N, C-alpha and C positions, 0 to 999 in steps of 0.2 A: 501514486503507488498502489499496489494491489494487495491488501492485506491478506486476502483468502481466496481459495478456489471454491467455486460452487458447481453443482452438477452440470449446469448448462452455461451460465454467465459467470464472469470474473468481475468482482466488485472494482469500482473505479479507485485506485490509488490507496484507499483505506475502505474498509467495509466499515417535510417532518409533519408526522402527526403530532398532536400535542404531547409534550413530555409526561409520561405517567409512570409512576413507581409501582410496576407490578411486582408479584412476589419474586420473580427471578431478578428484577432490576434492584431490589433493596439492598443486597449485600454489596453490589457495585456502587450504590449512591454514597457509601462511606468514602469510597476511593474518589469520587467526584468532589466531594466536599474537601477532603484533604487537598486535592490538586487546586482547588480555587483558593483556599487559604495560603497554601504554599506559594501559588503563583502571585498572589497580590502582596505577599511579603518579601518577595525576592527583590534584591537590590544590586546583586553583583553585575559587573560588566559582561557584555555579551556581543557577539557579532551576528548580523542577520544571516550572512552566509555561514555554511557549517564549517567553521574554522577552529582547529585546536592546534596552537602553535604554528608550525609551518605547513599544516595539513589542511586541505580543503576537501571535505567529503561532498561528492557531486550528488546531484539530485537523481535518484533512482526510480524505476519504474514499477517493478514488481512488488517491492516492498517499500515502506516509508523510511526516510532517513532519520538520523537521531536529532536533528537540529530543530529549533523554533524560530520561524522566520516570517517575514512579509514577502509572499511570493504567490505565483499562480501558474498552473498549467492550463494552456488554452491552445490546442487540446491535446489529449493523449489518444492516438488511434490504436486499436487493438483488433487483430484478426487471428482466428484460429479455427481450423477444421475440427468439428466435434467427433466424437466416437460414433462409429457406424457399423451395422451388421455386415457380414461377409458378402461380398459381391454388390454392395450397394454404395452410392456415392455419399460421402459424409456431409452433414449439414454444415454450412459456413456461418460462423459467429463473427459479428462485426460490432465494434463499439467506438463511439466518440465520447470520451470522458473529460470532465473539467474539474479543477480543484482550486480552492482559494484559501490561502493560510494568512493569518493575521495574529500579530503579537498584541497581547493586552498589556503585558509588561516586558521587561527585556527578556526574561527567560520563561514566559508563560503565554500560551497563545491557544488558538482554535483553528480548525480547518473544516471546510464544507466540501463534500464530494458527491457528485452525481454524474450522470451521463445518459446517452440514448443507445439503445441496443437494437440490432437486427439479427435474426436468425433465418437464413435461407435454406430450406430443405428441398432437394429435388421432388417434383411432383406435388409440392404442398404450398400453400399461401404463405408469403413471408410474414413472420411474427416480428413486431417492432414495438417499442415504447420505451418510457423513461425508467431508468433504474431507481431503486429506493434511495432516499437521501441518507448519507452518513455524516455525522458530526463528530469530530475529534477534539478533546481537550488534552493538551500536552504541556509538561513542565520539565525543564532542563535543569536539574539541581547541581550538576557537576561537570566541569571541564578541566582536564589536566594538560596544559599546553606542553609541558616537558615531554610527556609520554604520548602526546597526540591522542588523547582519550576523551570521548564524550559520551555522556548517558542521559536518557530521558525516560519518563514514565508518563503513561496516558491512559485514556479511556476513549473507546471508539463506540458511539451509539448509532445503530442502524435503525432507522424508523420505518415500520412496515406500512404498506399501502400508500407510500408517498410517491411511488411510480406505477407503472402498468401492474394491475392486479387481476385477479381470477385466473382462468386457463392460460391467457395470453402472458401474464406476469410470470406464472409458473414455468412456462416453456422458456422464458428469458432469464429464469434464474432468481426472480424477486420472491422472497418469502412473504407469507401472510403473517409471520411472527417476527417482531423486532428482536434485536438483541443487544447486549452491551459486553464490551470486550476490554477488560483491564490489559495494557500492553506495557512491555519493556523495550527500549531501544538502545542500542549501543553503537559506537564507532571506534575503531582503533587503528591508528597508523603504525607502519612498522619502521618508522624513522629512527628508532633507538636500536635497530640490529646492527651488528658489527659489519655486515656484508653490504657494500655500498649499493649494488644494483638491485637488492632486495628491499631497500628502504622506501622506494616510491609505492610498494603494495600497501593496501589498507582493507580492513575488513569492516563491514556494518552488518547489523542483524536486528531482528525483531523477534518477540515470542509473546504469545497471549493466549488467553482462555475465553472463548466465546460463550456467553451465558444466554440462552434463549428465553424470551419472555413466556412462550408457551411450549411446554414439554411435548415432545413426540410420544404418542401413546398408541399402542396395538389395539385396534377396534374389532378385529375379527379376521376371517380367512375367506378369500374369494372362492366360492364353491366350484367355479368353472376352471380356474387356473391353479388353484391351490396356494396362490401367493397371499402373504400377509397383507391386511388392510390397515391404514394408519389415519389418525386425525390430521388436521393441517398445521400441527406443531413441528418443531425441528429439534434435533438433537444437539447437545452442547458439543463444542469442537476445540481442539488444540489448533492454533494457527501460528505460523511463523515463517522465517525465511533468513537468507544470508547473501551478501555480495562480496565479491573479491574484485578490487580495483587496483589499476596500476597507473598512477599519474605521471604523465610525461612532463607537466609543468614542475612537479617536485623533483623529477630526475633532472631537469635543466637547472633549476634554482638551488637544489640542495646536494646533488650528487656530481653531476657532470654535465657541462653544456656541450651538446653535439652541434650546435649551430643549425639546428632544424629551424625551418620557417615559423613564425609566431603561432599560425593556426595549427601546426602540428604539435607545438608544445601545449596547446590548450586541450588536446585529446586525452581522453581517459579510457582505454579499453577495460572492459568489465564483464563479469558473469555474475548472474543472479539465479537463485533458486528459492522457490516459495512452495509451502506445502500446507495442507489442512487434513485433520484426521478426527473422526467421531470420538467423543469423550464420554458418552453416556448411552445407556441402553433403555429401550430398543432404539435402533438407528436404521435409516434407509440411505445412508450415504457411504461412500468409500473413501479410503485415503487417496489423496491426489498429490502429484508433484508437477511442477512446472519450472523449466530452466530457460533462462534468457542469456543470450551471448551477443555482445555488440560494442558499440563505442559511444561515449559521451563528449561533446564539444561544449566547453563552458567559457563564455565571454564574461565581461564585467556585468552587463545588463541582462543577459539572457543565457539559456543553455538549450541544446538540441541533442537529442539522443535516438539511436535506433538499435534494436535488437531482433535477432531470430529467436523465435519461440520454439523450444523442444519439449514435447510432452514426456514426463518422466514415466508414465505408465498409461495403459489404454484408457482408463477412466478419465484422464486429463485432456486427451485429444488424439486424433488419428494421424495427423500429418503435421509437418512444420508450419509455424505461424509467424507473425510479425507484430512488434509493438514499437511505436515511435512517439515522441512527444516534443513540444515547444514549451519552454519554461521561463518565466519572467522573474527577475529579482527586483522588487519595488524599492528596496533600501538604497539601490544605486539610481534606479530610474526616477523614483519620486521621494528623495530622502526627506523632505520637509513635510510630507503629507501622508500618503498611503504607506510609505516606507519606514514609518517610525512607530514605536509602541503607542498604544492608546493612553497609557498611564506612564508618567515618568516621575521618579522619586528624587 
C-alpha cells in the first residue's frame, strides 16, 4: 500500500538508520508506547485475513488495509509518467516495492516496506536506487462482525538515508529527513443495507498526520531566479485515502449465486484514491491526488491485483500509469510457522 504521494516517488505501500527520538518524534513516541502496551495485552480472537463477519477486505495497493496479518507483497510494480513542461516528454517513474507483515500478537503487528526506484528522463541519465525504509506498528482494537466493521490504529516510521541519498535520492523522492506518521485505518462492509445488490460493496480508508524530524526553513532568496531557498528539511503533511470495493464472492455467498465460474467469484472490482497535502509553513510541496481503478483476485493462499493509475492533478502525474501486485497469505501457506503470531496467550 502506498501511504502518501511524494513530489517524484511514491512510497511503497506505506511510507533503517538507528531509531532516534528527535524533537519531532517525541510526541509520537507516546503513541508508539501505547500501541506496544495495547498490542501485548490484546487477547481477543482475530483472523489473519481481513475478515469481519461475512466480509473479506482485500489487500489494496495505494493505501493500507485495516487488518493486522502475516503476509507479504512480492512484489508491487508501479509505473507513472511524471509531470513535464509543455512540449517535452515526461519522465517515466518505475518502482518494484516489497512489504512484509508479521503479527506479534493476534491483533498487534508490524510491517516493513521498501523498494527500488528508477526515473528515466529523455536526454538524461537514468536515476535509480533504493527507497528509504518504512516500519509500521499497527494495533487492531475493534471488529464488529454483525456490521462488518474493522478499525486499527498505527504509527509509520520512515527512516532517512536508508536508501539512495544526496542528489540522486532527492530525484527519486527520498527525503534527508525522517518522519513519523500516526495513522487511523477502517473498513466497513455494506452488508447491513436493505438493498441486496448494494450489500457486496465495502469501503476502507486511512488518515494520518506526517511529522517531519527536521522542519523545513526558508534560508533566503535566489538572486538570479527570485525563488525561495530552503534547508533540507520537510514540511509536515496530511495523508490519507479511501477505497470502494465490490466483492463478487460476497454477492455469490450472501446475496445471489449467478453460477459464475469460481475464478470470477473471487474477483473484487475496486477503486482507490490517495492524497497528501502540506500541513505546515513554509512548504515547498503541493497537494497531490492519485486514483487507481482495477480488479483484485483473491485465492486462499495468495492475491493478485492490477489497477490503472489516474493522476488527480498535474502535480501527481502527466499521463495514465499502472500498478500491480502479487500478495501472499502466510496464515494459510505456513499456518504453523510464519503464519501464526509470535506470542500466543
